[in-house]
PLY file of the C-alpha trace (Angstrom):
ply
format ascii 1.0
element vertex 237
property float x
property float y
property float z
element edge 236
property int vertex1
property int vertex2
end_header
4.46 7.13 10.72
4.49 3.99 8.69
4.06 4.14 4.85
2.44 0.82 3.66
2.18 1.71 0.01
4.82 3.37 -2.02
6.74 3.10 -5.29
10.28 4.13 -4.19
12.08 1.31 -5.74
14.36 2.50 -8.67
13.76 1.48 -12.22
10.95 -1.19 -11.61
7.79 0.15 -12.50
6.10 3.75 -13.13
7.55 4.85 -9.78
10.99 6.19 -9.17
13.32 6.35 -12.13
16.63 6.15 -10.51
18.65 5.79 -7.33
18.69 9.60 -7.03
15.02 10.11 -7.19
14.67 7.18 -4.77
16.91 8.72 -2.14
14.97 12.09 -2.39
11.82 10.27 -1.89
13.49 8.64 1.33
14.79 11.79 2.54
11.54 13.66 2.20
9.44 10.65 3.93
11.87 10.74 6.75
11.86 14.43 7.16
8.04 13.84 7.50
8.54 11.53 10.14
8.10 8.27 8.44
10.05 5.60 10.17
9.44 2.54 8.00
8.21 2.07 4.45
6.74 -0.93 2.55
8.27 -1.02 -0.97
5.24 -2.02 -3.18
6.02 -2.11 -6.91
3.13 -3.03 -9.43
2.86 -6.73 -10.25
0.45 -7.42 -13.39
-1.13 -10.52 -14.46
0.84 -10.44 -17.73
4.19 -10.71 -16.01
3.04 -14.54 -15.42
6.41 -15.18 -13.43
6.14 -13.88 -9.98
9.87 -15.43 -9.26
11.10 -13.12 -12.31
9.43 -10.23 -10.70
10.87 -10.75 -7.34
14.40 -11.38 -8.75
13.99 -7.71 -10.30
12.65 -6.42 -7.30
15.40 -7.64 -4.99
18.13 -6.43 -7.19
16.61 -3.00 -7.09
16.35 -3.18 -3.33
19.95 -4.12 -2.92
21.01 -1.35 -5.31
19.08 1.27 -3.25
20.33 -0.35 0.00
23.91 0.18 -0.96
23.49 3.84 -1.83
21.32 4.28 1.37
24.36 3.11 3.29
26.93 5.01 1.25
24.87 8.15 1.79
25.37 7.56 5.73
21.99 9.11 6.40
19.23 8.09 8.68
16.83 6.80 6.07
13.45 5.10 6.88
13.74 1.28 7.20
11.88 -0.70 4.83
10.37 -4.18 3.84
9.57 -5.51 0.46
6.17 -6.39 -0.89
4.13 -5.73 -4.06
1.13 -4.09 -5.33
-0.68 -6.85 -7.24
-3.28 -5.71 -9.77
-6.43 -8.14 -9.69
-7.11 -10.58 -12.31
-9.82 -13.24 -12.71
-9.13 -16.30 -10.69
-6.23 -14.63 -8.75
-7.11 -16.85 -5.57
-6.11 -20.01 -7.66
-2.39 -19.51 -7.59
-0.28 -20.68 -4.73
2.66 -18.65 -6.27
0.75 -15.45 -5.29
1.73 -15.92 -1.56
5.16 -14.75 -2.81
3.96 -11.31 -3.41
2.82 -10.64 0.18
4.51 -7.73 2.36
7.81 -9.00 3.80
7.41 -12.24 5.91
3.53 -11.45 6.62
0.41 -12.72 5.12
-0.68 -9.12 4.22
-1.39 -8.87 0.59
-1.83 -5.54 -1.24
-4.41 -5.96 -3.87
-5.33 -3.24 -6.53
-8.71 -3.71 -7.83
-9.88 -3.35 -11.32
-10.39 -0.05 -12.80
-13.14 -1.59 -15.17
-16.65 -2.24 -13.91
-16.66 -4.48 -10.89
-18.74 -7.72 -10.73
-19.54 -10.18 -7.82
-16.61 -12.29 -9.14
-14.16 -9.75 -8.01
-15.56 -9.97 -4.37
-15.53 -13.63 -4.72
-12.03 -13.75 -5.57
-11.03 -11.49 -2.81
-12.74 -13.97 -0.46
-10.89 -16.80 -1.96
-7.61 -15.17 -1.31
-8.74 -14.78 2.46
-10.37 -18.12 2.86
-8.30 -20.58 0.64
-4.75 -18.92 0.70
-5.26 -17.43 4.22
-4.17 -13.98 3.09
-4.76 -10.73 4.95
-6.03 -8.74 1.83
-5.61 -5.11 1.80
-7.49 -3.27 -0.91
-5.24 -0.56 -2.19
-6.42 3.24 -2.42
-10.19 2.78 -2.08
-11.01 6.36 -2.93
-10.49 5.51 -6.51
-13.53 3.16 -6.57
-16.16 5.30 -5.13
-17.81 5.39 -8.73
-18.23 1.70 -8.81
-21.43 -0.22 -7.94
-22.35 1.13 -4.60
-23.58 -2.39 -3.32
-20.26 -4.06 -4.21
-18.08 -1.29 -2.65
-20.01 -1.42 0.52
-20.10 -5.17 0.74
-16.23 -5.00 0.22
-16.03 -2.43 3.14
-18.09 -4.83 5.33
-16.46 -7.76 4.56
-14.79 -9.44 7.59
-10.91 -9.92 7.44
-10.69 -7.76 4.54
-8.45 -4.58 5.14
-8.70 -1.28 3.58
-5.97 1.32 2.66
-6.47 4.93 1.57
-3.63 7.41 -0.12
-2.80 10.40 1.69
-3.85 12.31 -1.24
-7.47 11.45 -0.85
-7.32 13.41 2.37
-6.10 16.46 0.57
-8.57 16.47 -2.18
-11.89 18.11 -1.44
-13.68 15.70 -3.71
-12.79 12.66 -1.74
-11.72 14.22 1.79
-15.16 14.15 3.55
-16.13 10.43 2.50
-12.63 9.20 3.43
-12.77 10.92 6.70
-16.10 9.18 7.44
-14.98 5.85 6.62
-11.77 6.27 8.87
-14.09 7.39 11.67
-16.31 4.32 11.32
-13.13 2.05 11.31
-13.71 1.02 7.59
-10.21 2.11 6.59
-7.38 0.73 8.50
-4.23 1.77 6.69
-2.75 4.98 5.11
-0.35 5.08 2.35
1.31 7.62 0.15
1.37 5.73 -2.83
4.24 8.06 -3.79
5.97 7.56 -7.37
8.18 10.66 -7.68
9.17 14.04 -6.37
7.15 15.93 -8.83
3.41 15.38 -8.61
2.94 12.01 -6.66
5.12 12.92 -3.86
5.54 11.54 -0.29
2.65 13.11 1.78
1.85 11.47 5.18
2.66 14.26 7.21
-0.02 16.44 5.85
-2.58 13.64 5.55
-1.84 12.61 9.25
-2.49 16.44 10.19
-5.81 16.33 8.58
-6.85 13.03 10.37
-5.68 14.57 13.74
-7.32 17.60 13.15
-10.75 16.30 12.08
-10.93 13.22 13.85
-8.45 13.41 16.81
-5.10 12.00 17.70
-6.73 8.76 18.87
-8.08 7.91 15.41
-4.66 8.69 13.91
-3.11 6.55 16.53
-5.39 3.61 15.58
-4.33 3.94 12.18
-0.50 3.97 13.14
-1.08 0.82 15.35
-2.43 -1.22 12.55
0.49 -0.17 10.43
2.97 -0.91 13.30
1.32 -4.39 13.81
1.73 -5.12 9.81
5.59 -4.00 9.97
6.12 -6.20 13.11
4.82 -9.19 11.27
6.33 -8.27 8.00
9.87 -7.65 9.42
9.68 -10.21 12.12
10.50 -7.65 14.95
0 1
1 2
2 3
3 4
4 5
5 6
6 7
7 8
8 9
9 10
10 11
11 12
12 13
13 14
14 15
15 16
16 17
17 18
18 19
19 20
20 21
21 22
22 23
23 24
24 25
25 26
26 27
27 28
28 29
29 30
30 31
31 32
32 33
33 34
34 35
35 36
36 37
37 38
38 39
39 40
40 41
41 42
42 43
43 44
44 45
45 46
46 47
47 48
48 49
49 50
50 51
51 52
52 53
53 54
54 55
55 56
56 57
57 58
58 59
59 60
60 61
61 62
62 63
63 64
64 65
65 66
66 67
67 68
68 69
69 70
70 71
71 72
72 73
73 74
74 75
75 76
76 77
77 78
78 79
79 80
80 81
81 82
82 83
83 84
84 85
85 86
86 87
87 88
88 89
89 90
90 91
91 92
92 93
93 94
94 95
95 96
96 97
97 98
98 99
99 100
100 101
101 102
102 103
103 104
104 105
105 106
106 107
107 108
108 109
109 110
110 111
111 112
112 113
113 114
114 115
115 116
116 117
117 118
118 119
119 120
120 121
121 122
122 123
123 124
124 125
125 126
126 127
127 128
128 129
129 130
130 131
131 132
132 133
133 134
134 135
135 136
136 137
137 138
138 139
139 140
140 141
141 142
142 143
143 144
144 145
145 146
146 147
147 148
148 149
149 150
150 151
151 152
152 153
153 154
154 155
155 156
156 157
157 158
158 159
159 160
160 161
161 162
162 163
163 164
164 165
165 166
166 167
167 168
168 169
169 170
170 171
171 172
172 173
173 174
174 175
175 176
176 177
177 178
178 179
179 180
180 181
181 182
182 183
183 184
184 185
185 186
186 187
187 188
188 189
189 190
190 191
191 192
192 193
193 194
194 195
195 196
196 197
197 198
198 199
199 200
200 201
201 202
202 203
203 204
204 205
205 206
206 207
207 208
208 209
209 210
210 211
211 212
212 213
213 214
214 215
215 216
216 217
217 218
218 219
219 220
220 221
221 222
222 223
223 224
224 225
225 226
226 227
227 228
228 229
229 230
230 231
231 232
232 233
233 234
234 235
235 236
């Protein structure tokens, strides 16, 4: 399995606090059968300078890689990315390209939690059409209470990808709707969005079981194939 959305890098956002926690998260992910992970720390508009953020991210990744090598264990491999929180006019910044996952054009976008407007959808289209980005909408299940027409328009928008968290398949409030969206091909990617080993833990194994049990192995394989294609592009395999 491939985890395209997680907060494993130590000390960079509200995810892992330190290297020790990061190693525990990696061990647990590996135990669950995860072979690749996209490390996607949060990027917010008030950070203003992507280069400063990327420098901090790269330093955290180097530190973690050193400890992984010292441990001498078969940890999952990783590529670096970011989870970019939406801000007005996001499509006008060429620097935003630097925040894609690895060497790919895949761009993980966290929608606004405030009430959506048509401007949000317009900016998503701008990212796709003018910057040629493959926009992935993060954890769609968190926005089911937004304007239904805008949510449906986003789900139906060509060339826009949708990601759900493993947790959504383990929560009875969202499970049925998420399964229906996966079945209809509206959700293409699965991520753990894990932040720690206490209450937002690696969970792709259990989420995968739910998909396979309710929708069959072919549907789970479809999601895994999507993630594999992303990794091949991101890591230039």
